VMD Tcl script that draws the C-alpha trace (Angstrom):
set ca {
  {-43.68 58.74 -4.51}
  {-45.42 60.78 -7.21}
  {-45.66 58.80 -10.45}
  {-44.48 61.79 -12.49}
  {-40.82 61.00 -13.14}
  {-39.82 64.41 -14.50}
  {-37.64 66.65 -12.32}
  {-37.24 70.14 -13.78}
  {-33.98 71.87 -12.90}
  {-34.41 75.50 -11.86}
  {-31.01 76.46 -13.23}
  {-31.57 80.21 -13.13}
  {-29.86 83.08 -11.33}
  {-32.67 84.76 -9.38}
  {-35.48 83.76 -7.06}
  {-37.97 85.68 -9.21}
  {-37.09 83.69 -12.35}
  {-37.46 80.49 -10.32}
  {-40.86 81.57 -8.99}
  {-42.06 82.31 -12.52}
  {-40.93 78.90 -13.75}
  {-42.58 77.11 -10.83}
  {-45.80 78.99 -11.52}
  {-45.63 78.19 -15.24}
  {-44.67 74.53 -14.86}
  {-46.79 73.68 -11.82}
  {-48.70 70.48 -12.51}
  {-46.34 69.48 -15.32}
  {-43.23 68.83 -13.25}
  {-43.16 65.92 -10.86}
  {-40.55 67.76 -8.84}
  {-38.31 70.80 -9.09}
  {-34.56 70.89 -8.51}
  {-32.48 73.63 -6.96}
  {-28.74 73.39 -7.52}
  {-25.66 75.36 -6.56}
  {-26.30 78.44 -8.70}
  {-29.80 79.22 -7.49}
  {-29.13 78.16 -3.90}
  {-26.12 80.47 -3.75}
  {-28.17 83.32 -5.20}
  {-31.39 82.85 -3.23}
  {-30.58 80.64 -0.25}
  {-32.76 78.29 1.81}
  {-35.71 80.67 2.03}
  {-36.58 79.97 -1.61}
  {-36.42 76.23 -0.91}
  {-38.90 76.68 1.94}
  {-41.12 78.90 -0.23}
  {-41.37 76.39 -3.07}
  {-42.04 73.50 -0.70}
  {-44.64 75.55 1.19}
  {-46.45 76.13 -2.11}
  {-47.03 72.38 -2.34}
  {-44.20 71.40 -4.66}
  {-41.66 68.66 -4.09}
  {-38.01 69.62 -4.27}
  {-34.69 67.94 -5.00}
  {-31.84 69.85 -3.33}
  {-28.89 69.21 -5.61}
  {-25.88 70.53 -3.69}
  {-23.72 67.41 -3.95}
  {-22.29 67.60 -0.44}
  {-18.68 66.40 -0.18}
  {-16.76 67.16 3.01}
  {-15.69 65.52 6.25}
  {-18.34 63.11 7.57}
  {-19.60 65.30 10.42}
  {-20.03 68.35 8.19}
  {-21.99 66.46 5.55}
  {-24.11 64.70 8.18}
  {-25.09 68.03 9.74}
  {-25.81 69.52 6.32}
  {-28.08 66.53 5.72}
  {-29.93 67.28 8.96}
  {-30.56 70.85 7.80}
  {-31.76 69.61 4.41}
  {-34.18 67.33 6.24}
  {-35.48 70.26 8.27}
  {-36.01 72.25 5.08}
  {-38.50 69.60 3.97}
  {-36.84 68.54 0.72}
  {-37.92 65.30 -0.93}
  {-34.42 64.36 -2.11}
  {-30.91 65.64 -1.51}
  {-27.57 64.33 -2.64}
  {-23.93 63.94 -1.70}
  {-20.88 62.58 -3.50}
  {-20.32 58.83 -3.20}
  {-16.62 59.53 -3.61}
  {-16.72 61.00 -0.10}
  {-16.57 57.42 1.14}
  {-18.59 55.01 3.24}
  {-18.20 56.78 6.60}
  {-19.50 60.05 5.18}
  {-22.50 58.32 3.61}
  {-23.30 56.13 6.61}
  {-23.14 58.98 9.11}
  {-25.33 61.16 6.92}
  {-27.95 58.45 6.47}
  {-28.03 57.83 10.22}
  {-28.20 61.53 11.09}
  {-31.05 62.11 8.66}
  {-33.05 59.17 9.98}
  {-32.50 60.24 13.59}
  {-33.52 63.82 12.83}
  {-36.69 62.78 11.01}
  {-37.71 60.38 13.79}
  {-36.87 62.71 16.68}
  {-38.52 65.78 15.17}
  {-41.46 63.96 13.59}
  {-40.79 65.19 10.06}
  {-40.63 63.32 6.74}
  {-37.32 61.69 5.92}
  {-35.92 62.71 2.53}
  {-34.25 60.30 0.17}
  {-30.47 60.57 0.44}
  {-28.82 59.72 -2.86}
  {-25.18 59.58 -3.89}
  {-23.64 61.08 -7.02}
  {-21.51 58.51 -8.82}
  {-19.79 60.16 -11.81}
  {-20.90 63.53 -13.20}
  {-22.48 63.37 -16.66}
  {-19.94 65.96 -17.84}
  {-17.01 63.66 -17.02}
  {-15.43 61.71 -19.84}
  {-12.91 58.89 -19.36}
  {-10.19 61.40 -20.31}
  {-11.36 63.82 -17.61}
  {-11.29 61.01 -15.03}
  {-7.73 60.11 -16.02}
  {-6.78 63.77 -15.64}
  {-7.68 63.66 -11.93}
  {-6.00 60.32 -11.28}
  {-8.69 57.70 -11.95}
  {-7.51 54.69 -13.93}
  {-11.05 53.33 -14.14}
  {-13.45 54.24 -16.92}
  {-16.65 56.10 -16.07}
  {-18.63 52.86 -16.27}
  {-16.18 51.05 -13.96}
  {-16.19 53.88 -11.45}
  {-20.00 54.07 -11.45}
  {-20.10 50.33 -10.72}
  {-17.77 50.71 -7.75}
  {-19.47 53.79 -6.31}
  {-23.04 52.51 -6.75}
  {-22.16 49.35 -4.83}
  {-20.51 51.41 -2.10}
  {-23.55 53.69 -1.90}
  {-25.91 50.76 -1.46}
  {-23.68 49.21 1.21}
  {-23.48 52.58 3.00}
  {-27.24 52.99 3.40}
  {-27.98 55.39 0.58}
  {-31.50 55.40 -0.87}
  {-30.18 55.57 -4.41}
  {-27.71 57.23 -6.73}
  {-27.36 59.85 -9.41}
  {-25.98 58.24 -12.54}
  {-25.77 59.10 -16.20}
  {-28.38 57.44 -18.43}
  {-25.57 55.45 -20.02}
  {-24.91 53.70 -16.70}
  {-28.44 53.14 -15.39}
  {-28.42 49.56 -16.64}
  {-25.12 48.93 -14.89}
  {-26.53 50.22 -11.60}
  {-29.66 48.09 -11.94}
  {-27.54 45.00 -12.60}
  {-25.44 45.35 -9.45}
  {-27.71 46.72 -6.73}
  {-29.79 44.24 -4.76}
  {-32.46 46.52 -3.27}
  {-35.64 46.82 -5.33}
  {-36.39 50.26 -3.85}
  {-32.99 51.69 -4.78}
  {-33.68 54.96 -6.63}
  {-31.79 56.04 -9.73}
  {-31.99 59.71 -10.67}
  {-30.68 60.48 -14.14}
  {-29.44 63.83 -15.43}
  {-27.87 64.26 -18.87}
  {-31.21 63.91 -20.64}
  {-31.66 65.50 -24.03}
  {-34.60 65.30 -26.46}
  {-33.76 63.58 -29.74}
  {-33.12 66.92 -31.43}
  {-31.45 68.56 -28.41}
  {-27.90 69.87 -28.08}
  {-25.50 68.10 -25.73}
  {-23.89 71.37 -24.49}
  {-21.36 70.40 -21.77}
  {-22.92 66.99 -21.17}
  {-20.94 63.99 -22.41}
  {-22.85 60.83 -21.49}
  {-26.45 61.51 -22.49}
  {-29.55 59.75 -23.82}
  {-33.16 60.61 -24.60}
  {-35.92 60.55 -21.96}
  {-37.43 57.31 -23.25}
  {-34.05 55.56 -23.35}
  {-33.34 56.56 -19.75}
  {-36.70 55.25 -18.52}
  {-36.37 52.01 -20.45}
  {-32.91 51.53 -18.89}
  {-34.47 51.70 -15.42}
  {-34.27 55.32 -14.28}
  {-36.78 56.32 -11.59}
  {-36.51 60.05 -12.29}
  {-34.96 62.10 -15.06}
  {-33.64 65.62 -14.57}
  {-34.08 68.13 -17.39}
  {-33.04 71.77 -17.35}
  {-32.01 73.71 -20.42}
  {-34.14 71.88 -23.02}
  {-37.19 73.08 -21.04}
  {-35.98 76.39 -19.64}
  {-34.64 77.62 -22.98}
  {-37.63 76.46 -25.04}
  {-39.99 79.02 -26.56}
  {-42.80 77.23 -24.75}
  {-41.43 75.53 -21.60}
  {-44.75 73.82 -20.85}
  {-44.95 72.28 -24.31}
  {-41.30 71.19 -24.11}
  {-41.93 69.54 -20.73}
  {-45.04 67.78 -22.01}
  {-43.17 66.46 -25.03}
  {-40.60 64.96 -22.69}
  {-43.36 63.42 -20.58}
  {-44.92 61.97 -23.73}
  {-41.57 60.47 -24.71}
  {-41.21 58.94 -21.25}
  {-44.75 57.56 -21.42}
  {-44.09 56.00 -24.82}
  {-41.15 54.09 -23.33}
  {-43.38 52.75 -20.54}
  {-45.96 51.57 -23.06}
  {-43.26 49.97 -25.21}
  {-41.80 48.09 -22.25}
  {-45.23 46.76 -21.30}
  {-45.94 45.73 -24.89}
  {-42.68 43.87 -25.12}
}
mol new
graphics top color blue
foreach p $ca { graphics top sphere $p radius 0.5 }
foreach p [lrange $ca 0 end-1] q [lrange $ca 1 end] { graphics top cylinder $p $q radius 0.2 }
display resetview
């Protein structure tokens, strides 16, 4: 994997805006992310275009459906050439297992790279109150613990977890190559917006995140390249601090 841990979210509404951002941030981002908004607007052709240009891509569609449907969606994501894609851990063990198996079989049979399949635990926008609203008695931290363990047991390559729960995930998973991707990152002077469980880039890395996902603090900056580099500098400072300690 590329050592650059910064994934920049292309949370825009047109393919042209995404192309401009990729052109501007090429060489600064370790990977780009396409989520539901842009994928709905521009479709898989834009995914292929960005990958064909030499960039790595995280397809963030958070699949959650019956096991066969998600497994087949995972096969198509594999054929697109994405580096990472995700599904919801709350879909259960059968859904995750069948997807992992289908992806591995597709990659082996067709001779193409196998993407990392990671499971979303609890969205960073979800508070304990929001979880109670939909019938969960567990807190966000308790639910992340349960779902991260289930994801590991079900053959996932990692999870998406808020920076507040990265340490929890690291304490319970046994695999050393288990990847933790962390959204909900805000610079020290950044606004939380609709995110609830957030930390700074350096705090996320020091907690054990493999990748951090940043969107609005970069996309809405006057100088997106400078904003991205400041985040990279913050991440690097955490790595230096951890070595010094």
